[in-house]
N, C-alpha and C positions, 0 to 999 in steps of 0.2 A: 214235727207235723201232717195232718193229719193230707191226703189228700182223697178228692173224690174216687166211691166208691166204682168200679164197672163192673161190669162184666165178663162174667169169669175168673177174676180176683180169689185167690186169696187169703191178701189180709189185704184192709182199704190204701194202708200206702207200707209198702214195704221197707222204707230206710228207719223206719219203727225199729224196737227191741221187737222180738219177735213171743207171743206169748208161753211162757213156761207151763206148757198143761202137768205137766206133775208141782208140781207148789201152789200152780191155780186149785187144783182139787183137794190140795192140803189147806190154804188159808182157806179155802171153802166146807169144809169139812166143820174146819176148828171154830168159824162161826154158828154152824147149823143148831145152834142151840138158844133157844128165847131170853132167858136170862144173857149171856153175856153179847148182844144186839142192844139189851137194855142199857147192858156196863157201860158199852160204847157214848148212850148217851150224857148218861151221868158224866163220865170221864174226860167231857169235853173241859170241864174246870178240872186241873190237881185234885185228886183229896184222898183221905188215907180207905183206909177198908172201914174201918170203924165209925165214918162217915156216910155211906152205904149201907142205901135201904131200901132191899127188891123181896120182893113179893111173887111166891112160885107164879107160875104158870099151869094151869089148870093139866092139861097134854104133856106135861115132863114129870112127873110124882116124883119132884123131890123136895116138895114138903108140904102143905095145906095149902090151900092159897088165902088163909082168913092169919096165917102169922108167915110174917114175912123171913127171908132163907136165915142159916144159922151164920155168924160170919165164917165158922171157916168152910166152910162148902164157896162163900161168899168167895172167897181167899183162894179158890179151888182155882172157879174162874177166873180170875183176875189172870192169875197164874200162870193156866193155858194163854191169855194173850198177850203174857206180857213173851211167856216163850215161844211164838212166833209171829212178835214184832208188834203186832195191834198197838199197844199198850206199852208206856215208856215207867219206868221203875227209879223213880228220886228216891235217891236215899240224904235226907240230913245232912250236917254238916253237927248240926249236935249231935246225930245219934237220935232222933228221933223217928216216931213211927212213920216207914214206910210212905209215899204218895206217891199216886198212880194218875196217868195221863195216857190219855187213846193219841198212837202216833197217824198221827194226819196222814203224811207220806207215802204209809206203808197200807190205809183206806185207801187213801186215790186211783196209788198202783194196781189195786187189786181194782176196784173200779175199774176201771178204763182198760186193763186185760178182759175184763168179759165185757166192756160197748165195742169192743176188739171184736169178738166173736159177731157180736150182734148186726156192727156191719159187712159182715163174710155172707157172700150176693148168694139166695135162697128160693134163685129159680122163682121165675113169673106169679100169681097171680092172690088175690088176696081177699079175705073173707068179707063179706060186706055187712057182719053181723058183732067183730070183733072192735068198731069203735064206740073205746074207752072214754075216762073223762078226769079229768084234771085237775090239780087246786090250783087256787088264784097265784099268777107270778108274784112273787115277789116286786117292790118298788126298785128299779137300780135305783144306786145315789144319784141325789139334785143339785149335779154339778153341772157350775159354767166353764167356760173357758178352752183352752185346745185341753184336751189329755183325751188320754187312751183309754177304753172300756174293755172289764172283762166279761166273754161272748162264753169264754170257754173254759168250765173250771172250778174251783171251790168259789162262792160269793160269789155270781154269777151276776153283770149289770151292778160291780166296784165298781167307779170311774178312780182314776188315778192321775190328778189333776200334772199338766205342762207347763208349771208355774217358777216365777222364779222360790217361790217360797221354798218347793220342792227338790231348785234348782240344788243338782252339786259335781264339784267340778268340771263346770261347761256341760253337768248336760242331765241325763234321768240313765241312771244305770235298772236294765232288766236282769232278776238273777232273784236268787235260793238267800239269796245274803239278807239278815235282818236289815244289814243298814242303806239297805236295794230303795232307792224312792221308790219305786215299781220291784215290790216285793211277790215272789210268788211261793214264799218256803214249805206250802205242801205241794208243790210236783216234785218227783224226785229225777225228772226229764231233764228240769233246768240245771244247769251250773250255778254256780253258786256266781260267778258277773259271764252272765248269759253276751246279752246285747246292751247295746248303747243310741241313745237319741241327742244328738242336739239343733239347739236352734239357729237356724237359718234367716236372714231379710226376709226370706220371703215362703219363710211354715220351719219344716223341721227335719231330719233327716235321721235317715239309721244305719247302723253297721252292728256285723255282728264276732264277739271279743275276740280275742287268740284261744282264750281258755271254754271257748266255747265249743263242749264235745256232739251235743245234736245240729246246732246252726241255730239258724234266724228264717222266717219265714216267708216270705212276702203276700198274697196272693197264692202260696202253695206252692210258692215257685223256691228254692234254696238261693239266699243273699250270699252270690262267691264272696270269700275270703278279699280281706283289702274295697268292699267297693263299698259307697254310701247310695241309697238309697232315699229321694227325696216322700216323703209320705202325702198320701193322697186321700181326700177324704174319703172314710167308709176301706179305708186300707186293709186288709185281714193279717196280723202282725202273730207268725209261731212260735211260739218256745218251748220245746219240752212236749210236755203232751197239752198245751192250755192258748187259744186264741183271745189275741185282745182289736180291738177292734178300733182303729185315732179314727178319733172328732174333733174336727178344726176350731171347734169354735159353741 
């Protein structure tokens, strides 16, 4: 869970794993091709190389921008993405063509390392002319009733309802497990079973699970082991490098 950045801090949260500068540089070098970045967009769903059609970018010199890249060239780029862990290779049981899909957790980890660098204190002073523009933010899930809303992570604004329909074994587990009612499978710093939310007569309480590696954080304070904390409206819940906000109704 991230703490706020203070003057003189080297990292925004010393409790988090340090940035591996060598590995990060290698990952960025592997991504320093427009074709590979475009491939990541195409491979959000599993696809075969034969299904991919990429037009060369003018500055790459990999072919005419009027013709799609050759399948062999695309395969070479895909293989490099696989070698770096950005893409997963799936071999069908029927010995058919290999399919490829983006490894969301690897991309998220790299993005978080870059975000960690961006939060390092860099001194006073801002350029008054440096204000940029942003695209309109996507609307969050329309949901009613008690819920946890993802405010930092992939698909920010996604709501996880705390309802009987989503409840499992006495509550709602938060973790990387696909079976978890609050599944954050994109975040490699979240344990398979990280935290657990339980209903109470007066609301909801949360506790850290024994198998949690990086703990559970409430409002930037680590939740002690074996302690339950009653959730209050607007509480920030940190798991891994993701952040959820409690909305009671």
